[in-house]
Structures are given as C-alpha cells and as structure tokens.
C-alpha positions in Angstrom: -62.0 139.0 -27.4 -61.1 136.5 -24.5 -60.1 137.2 -22.1 -55.9 136.7 -22.6 -55.5 134.1 -20.0 -58.3 132.6 -22.4 -55.6 132.6 -24.8 -52.6 132.2 -24.3 -52.8 128.3 -23.4 -54.3 127.1 -27.0 -51.6 129.5 -28.7 -49.2 127.5 -26.6 -47.7 131.0 -25.2 -46.2 132.2 -21.7 -48.5 135.7 -20.7 -46.7 137.4 -20.6 -45.0 136.9 -24.7 -48.9 137.6 -25.5 -49.3 140.7 -24.0 -46.3 142.0 -25.7 -47.0 140.8 -28.4 -50.6 142.9 -28.1 -47.7 146.3 -27.4 -45.6 145.6 -31.1 -48.8 145.0 -33.1 -49.5 148.4 -31.3 -46.8 150.1 -31.4 -47.0 149.1 -35.2 -50.7 150.7 -35.7 -51.7 147.3 -36.1 -54.2 146.7 -33.6 -55.2 149.4 -30.9 -55.5 148.6 -26.8 -58.2 150.3 -24.9 -57.3 148.9 -21.8 -59.4 148.8 -18.5 -62.9 146.5 -17.8 -64.0 146.6 -20.6 -61.1 147.1 -22.5 -61.1 146.0 -26.1 -59.2 145.6 -29.4 -59.7 147.2 -32.5 -57.8 145.6 -36.3 -56.4 147.5 -37.9 -56.4 147.1 -42.4 -52.2 147.5 -42.8 -51.7 150.4 -44.7 -49.8 148.9 -47.7 -45.6 150.5 -45.8 -45.7 148.6 -43.3 -48.0 145.2 -44.9 -44.7 145.3 -46.8 -42.1 145.9 -43.7 -43.6 143.3 -42.0 -42.9 140.6 -45.6 -39.5 141.8 -45.4 -39.6 140.9 -41.7 -40.8 137.5 -42.5 -38.4 136.7 -45.4 -35.7 138.0 -43.6 -36.2 136.0 -40.6 -36.6 131.9 -42.9 -34.0 133.0 -44.6 -36.4 134.2 -48.0 -34.7 136.1 -51.7 -36.3 138.1 -52.3 -35.8 136.0 -55.8 -37.2 132.9 -54.8 -40.1 134.3 -53.6 -41.0 136.3 -57.0 -40.3 133.2 -58.7 -42.8 130.9 -56.9 -45.3 133.8 -57.4 -44.0 134.1 -61.5 -44.8 130.3 -60.6 -48.2 130.4 -59.0 -50.2 133.9 -61.2 -51.4 131.2 -63.6 -52.4 127.9 -61.6 -54.4 130.9 -59.5 -55.8 133.3 -62.9 -56.2 129.5 -64.1 -58.6 129.3 -61.3 -59.8 132.8 -60.7 -61.6 132.3 -64.1 -63.7 128.8 -63.6 
C-alpha cells in the first residue's frame, strides 16, 4: 500500500480521517493493520454477518427502505439473469 500521505490527497480527506477509517475497518475486522516501518494492511473477506451489518448501516445512512431495495432487486435480477444466459 502506498504511504498514507500519498493516498489522502486523491481521496480528498485529511490524514486524521484516513487513519480513523483504517482504525474502524480494523475494529470491524475488515482489515488487519501492521504498524511500523514495514507496516502493511491485509484486507479480509467480510463474513455474511458483517456484510449484512455494513449494508444495513449504508441503507440507514441513505434513508433507503428495505422494501425499496427489494423492489430494485426484483427489477434487476431478471435483467442480470438474461445477461448471464447470453
């Protein structure tokens, strides 16, 4: 991973916000942080439970009703199935 200082500018966030986001992802076990000169970030595949939790937070933050998500899926699934069948 590039140095944190090199990542904050294109993301248009402060170094403090970037580090806080890394800490949150580490707490949620989405990544593992190894600190120091040879530090690294290891990305983990989320569990179903953590993915559902994160999706719930996203839906809540955007004020999206679960019924609206279900309706969107009903519209998208047939189109996706048709594309996959080609």
